[in-house]
Structures are given as C-alpha cells and as structure tokens.
C-alpha positions in Angstrom: -0.2 0.1 0.1 1.6 3.5 -0.8 0.7 6.4 1.3 -1.5 8.0 -1.1 -4.2 5.7 -0.5 -2.8 5.4 3.4 -5.8 6.9 6.1 -5.4 7.4 9.8 -7.1 7.5 12.4 -7.1 9.3 15.6 -6.9 6.7 18.6 -8.3 7.8 22.2 -7.2 5.5 24.9 -8.3 5.0 29.0 -5.5 7.6 29.8 -7.6 10.3 27.8 -4.3 10.6 25.5 -5.0 10.5 21.5 -2.3 9.2 19.2 -2.5 8.9 15.4 -2.3 6.0 13.5 -2.9 4.4 10.0 -5.4 2.6 8.9 -3.5 -0.9 8.8 -3.4 -1.2 12.5 -6.6 0.4 13.3 -8.5 -2.5 11.6 -6.2 -5.2 13.6 -6.4 -3.6 16.8 -9.3 -4.4 19.0 -7.7 -2.5 21.7 -10.4 -2.4 24.9 -8.2 0.5 25.8 -9.5 2.4 23.0 -12.4 5.0 23.9 -13.0 7.0 20.9 -11.9 7.1 17.4 -11.9 10.0 14.7 -11.2 9.6 11.1 -9.9 8.4 8.4 -7.9 11.3 7.7 -6.4 11.2 4.1 -2.8 12.7 5.5 -1.3 12.7 8.7 -1.0 16.4 9.0 -4.6 16.6 8.3 -4.7 14.1 11.6 -2.1 16.1 13.8 -4.3 19.3 12.7 -7.4 17.3 14.1 -5.8 16.3 17.0 -4.5 19.8 18.1 -8.3 20.7 17.7 -9.6 17.7 19.9 -6.8 18.9 22.3 -8.0 22.7 22.3 -11.5 21.7 22.7 -10.8 19.1 25.6 -11.4 16.1 24.4 -7.6 14.5 24.6 -4.8 15.3 26.6 -1.4 15.9 25.3 1.4 13.9 25.7 
C-alpha cells in the first residue's frame, strides 16, 4: 500500500491521550483501552491538525 492510499485515525485511549495510527494498525487492533476514534483522515498532517483541535477542545490530553 502506498502513502497516497493510506488513511489515518485518531485513537483516544483510557488515559485520555490521543494517538494517530494508520488504518492498517487500527483494523487489526481490537484494543479494549480504545475509548473513541476519529477519522479516517487522508493525510497524517490532517490528522495532526484535527488532534490539536481535539486537545484544545478538551477531548484529548497532550502526551
């Protein structure tokens, strides 16, 4: 899979931090610690920008 077709998700964990993962890791990750997800985003830059917004809105804690 090349980068142009890669999608990214923001994953919120129980400890309230959010991380950006490629869709390939999200699909295989049935993690009980995942509280909420946002996405898919077309670029990692778009996901980073959205994560900043989520932190500012109080939905995620910075790492």
